Residue, then its C-alpha position, 0 to 999 in steps of 0.5 A: x798575933x793581932x787579927x789585923x795581921x792574921x788577915x794578911x797571910x804570911x807571904x812564904x811557907x814553913x819548912x818542916x822539921x828544921x826551923x819555925x822561921x818562914x822561907x820566903x819564896x816570892x819577890x819583895x816589891x817596894x812601891x813609892x808614890x809621890x805627887x805625880x801618882x795623884x794626877x789621874x784623879x785631877x779632872x773637872x777642876x779637881x787639882x792638888x798640884x804644887x801650883x794649885x796649893x801654892x795659889x790657895x795658900x797665897x790668899x792669906x795676906x801674910x803668906x803673900x807678903x812672904x812670897x813676894x819678898x822671896x820672889x824679889x830676893x831670889x829672882x830670876x834664877x830661883x823664883x820658880x822653886x818658891x812654892x807652898x813648902x817654901x812659904x810654910x817653912x818661912x812661916x815657921x821660921x818667923x814663928x820661931x823668931x817671935x816665940x823665941x823672944x818670949x820669956x824665958x828667952x832660951x833660943x839664940x835665933x831671935x838674938x842673932x837674926x831679925x826678920x825682914x822689915x816687911x814682916x816686922x811692919x806687918x805686926x806693928x802695933x800688935x801685942x808681942x805675946x799675941x804675934x806667935x799665936x797669929x803666926x801659929x794660926x796662919x800655919x794651921x790654916x795653911x795645913x787645913x787648905x792643903x788637906x781640903x785640896x787633897x780631899x777633893x781628889x781623894x773622894x774620887x779614889x774612894x769611889x770603887x766604880x772609878x775606872x782608874x781605881x779598877x786599873x790600880x787595884x788590878x795592878x796591885x793585885x798582879x804585883x802580889x802574885x806568886x807569893x810576892x811581898x808588897x811593901x808600898x809607901x807614899x809621901x802623899x797625904x791620901x790613903x790611895x792603895x788602902x782605898x782601892x784594895x778595900x774589896x780585894x784579896x789584897x789586905x794592906x796594913x797601914x800601921x793602925x789597929x781596928x777602929x773604936x766606936x767613934x771610928x778612930x784608930x791608934x797606931x801600934x808601934x810593935x806591929x809596924x816594927x814587926x810587919x816586914x813580912x806583911x803587905x803594907x801601905x805606909x804614909x811617910x809624910x802623914x795623912x789628912x785623916x790623922x790628927x792629934x789626940x790629947x791624952x790629958x786636958x791642957x788645963x792641967x798643964x800636961x801636954x801629952x799627945x799622940x797621932x790617931x787616924x780619924x774617919x774624916x778630914x783633918x781640916x774638919x776637926x773642931x779641936x782648938x789646939x790641934x797642932x801641939x808645939x814640939x821641941x826637936x833640937x834643943x831650944x828649937x820649937x816646931x808646930x806639929x802637924x798631921x802632915x809633913x811639909x815645909x823644910x823641917x821634914x827630918x825634925x818631924x819624922x823623928x816623932x812616932x809613928x813617922x819614925x817607925x814608918x821611916x825605919x821600915x822604909x829604910x829596911x825595905x830599901x835594902x831588902x827589896x828585889x824590885x822598886x817601882x817609883x810612881x810620880x816621885x820627884x826625888x826632891x826629898x833629900x832624906x829619902x835620896x840619902x837612903x836610896x844612895x846607900x842601897x846596893x843596886x846590884x841585881x835589883x830591878x827599878x822602874x820609874x813611872x812619871x811624866x815630865x817634859x824634860x826627862x833628862x832633867x828628872x832628878x830620879x833619872x840623874x840619881x840612878x844614872x850615878x848610882x847604877x852607872x847606866x844611861x837611862x832613855x825614857x820609854x826605851x826599855x831594856x831587860x838587861x838594864x837595872x833601871x828603866x823609865x816610863x815617861x807617859x804618866x801613871x794612868x797610861x802605865x796602868x792601862x798597859x803595865x803588863x807589857x812594860x814590866x815584861x819589856x823591862x825584864x822584871x820577873x814577878 
């Protein structure tokens, strides 16, 4: 067994005489964090919210053209839903169009569809072979901007003396009591749980091995697949500390590559071609990225190690006893599809978030349908499967013990 996993003690005990398989005596706890989980670290101008990221990306003229066009077409009903993910998706669609026009033409997309005149005029006079490169760079620059904004609050998470970090560490360690198994996941691009538990008894496996001399780490699929009896923290949508490692140089015409973890932000990598092109569906090319954003999440999750983490999440959803969703919007349809097929009988669920109109919270609406319960924010009932704490993550961390007890969650 690899040393990394040996450090993370088996959360069960061995029955003597009959079998060599461990008998698990604790609770399986699944924690999933989303964008709202980062809010306690947003202060003094540090902000990586959807609104802030969108504003930063709109500084690019081409992104602004796309945004204005979408606003004019979708207003007034859907204009508030147009954000950086919408823009990145549109960038990729335009890239697919212009790249599909290059020989050999093997995609029906540029044959059947044309972009808006605004987009066509933006590239008027440009070399047709250079247009995909220009769009590729806009996409890559947008990912770099997201990475830099995430790093601002991530730097605070890495400060062990930060008061919120201490609260989070205590919460995670308390969840681990009584031989419980802590299976944690995030759709964010940080290493939050890994960072705050560095100097604690809780060792979370992130899917990567020990660092090499240059500080880089490689993912180990076999360990991810066999980690279900170990505490973990997996980035479902990638991380700002991942980038693409090329196994062979491009000048030999071989484009083999894999993701690795590095000790610095993706945006500071000096690789000239850090985002390789991948084919997902036949003749459908995507710009790969160390973080998954936009609307083509399923296509990107089909790569490793994203796929291994997604499979682990799927298994855990069907095996967990306790679910805690923190700042998660439930807007990712591929995750909702997994949760929709869980048998929620006998399981305990706690949603932690902060929204002005809690009845419009998609997670509340989903669980009311899945569990047949009426969910009232901040009115906890130990008899209910699902409870909703709507005062934000930071306040929850300051009083989580009483909240968990009131919700009838027994650790």
